[in-house]
C-alpha distance (Angstrom), angle and dihedral (degrees) to the residues before:
residue distance angle dihedral
X1 . . .
X2 3.83 . .
X3 3.78 123.2 .
X4 3.79 89.7 -110.1
X5 3.80 91.7 52.9
X6 3.78 90.2 49.4
X7 3.82 90.9 49.1
X8 3.83 91.1 47.3
X9 3.81 89.2 52.3
X10 3.82 94.9 47.9
X11 3.80 113.3 96.7
X12 3.81 88.6 -164.4
X13 3.79 94.1 -143.6
X14 3.79 93.1 157.5
X15 3.82 97.2 48.9
X16 3.82 91.8 44.6
X17 3.82 89.6 52.3
X18 3.79 90.5 48.2
X19 3.81 93.5 47.9
X20 3.75 92.0 48.0
X21 3.82 88.4 60.9
X22 3.83 95.6 46.2
X23 3.76 124.0 109.0
X24 3.80 107.2 -136.4
X25 3.81 118.7 -141.4
X26 3.77 118.0 -89.7
X27 3.77 122.2 -118.4
X28 3.81 89.9 -111.9
X29 3.81 90.9 53.4
X30 3.80 92.1 52.1
X31 3.77 92.1 46.1
X32 3.79 91.4 49.5
X33 3.80 91.5 51.5
X34 3.80 90.1 48.4
X35 3.80 91.0 51.5
X36 3.82 91.9 52.5
X37 3.76 99.3 56.2
X38 3.77 140.5 57.0
X39 3.80 91.3 -161.7
X40 3.76 116.9 114.3
X41 3.85 122.7 -125.9
X42 3.76 128.7 -141.7
X43 3.82 116.1 -163.2
X44 3.80 120.4 -164.2
X45 3.82 125.5 175.7
X46 3.79 137.9 168.7
X47 3.76 117.8 -110.3
X48 3.81 92.4 -126.8
X49 3.84 98.9 39.6
X50 3.79 106.0 153.9
X51 3.77 95.0 -171.9
X52 3.80 102.9 48.7
X53 3.76 107.5 21.2
X54 3.79 123.2 -139.6
X55 3.80 88.2 -118.1
X56 3.88 90.2 56.9
X57 3.81 90.5 46.1
X58 3.81 89.6 53.6
X59 3.79 91.1 52.4
X60 3.83 93.5 50.7
X61 3.80 90.7 43.9
X62 3.82 89.6 54.6
X63 3.80 90.4 50.0
X64 3.80 90.6 50.1
X65 3.80 94.3 41.8
X66 3.81 94.1 119.4
X67 3.80 90.3 63.6
X68 3.77 99.4 31.9
X69 3.78 113.6 117.3
X70 3.81 89.6 -149.2
X71 3.75 140.0 -32.5
X72 3.82 123.1 -41.2
X73 3.81 109.7 -79.9
X74 3.81 114.0 -134.6
X75 3.78 112.3 -165.2
X76 3.82 115.7 -148.5
X77 3.81 119.8 -130.1
X78 3.80 92.4 18.6
X79 3.80 135.1 105.8
X80 3.81 132.2 -174.1
X81 3.80 94.5 -39.2
X82 3.78 92.8 56.6
X83 3.75 93.0 150.1
X84 3.84 91.1 59.2
X85 3.80 96.6 37.4
X86 3.84 98.3 47.7
X87 3.82 105.4 15.8
X88 3.79 95.1 157.9
X89 3.81 92.5 54.8
X90 3.80 92.7 45.5
X91 3.78 93.5 47.0
X92 3.80 91.5 48.4
X93 3.83 91.1 51.5
X94 3.82 92.1 47.6
X95 3.77 89.8 48.6
X96 3.83 91.1 52.2
X97 3.80 89.0 48.2
X98 3.82 94.8 50.6
X99 3.79 93.9 46.3
X100 3.80 94.1 46.6
X101 3.82 97.1 52.3
């Protein structure tokens, strides 16, 4: 069975329970982190991520905008395991990021 098939068959009860108890960072915390670094950030998410929604990723991307290399990248036909589900797309985006910085 491929990793994608395994991921598709995983209901992710444990991670969903864990995430539901997490305290997400505050805007002020993200802005403080962004102000303390000169490093650039690349954010990639899957369009159907059921753990960290695209809407949530947009919020964090906005908070980190000063250190974002470019806009949030939303990968079609991918969920939370975007790097396993669409490795060619993710690798291409990482390669662009590395060569542009």
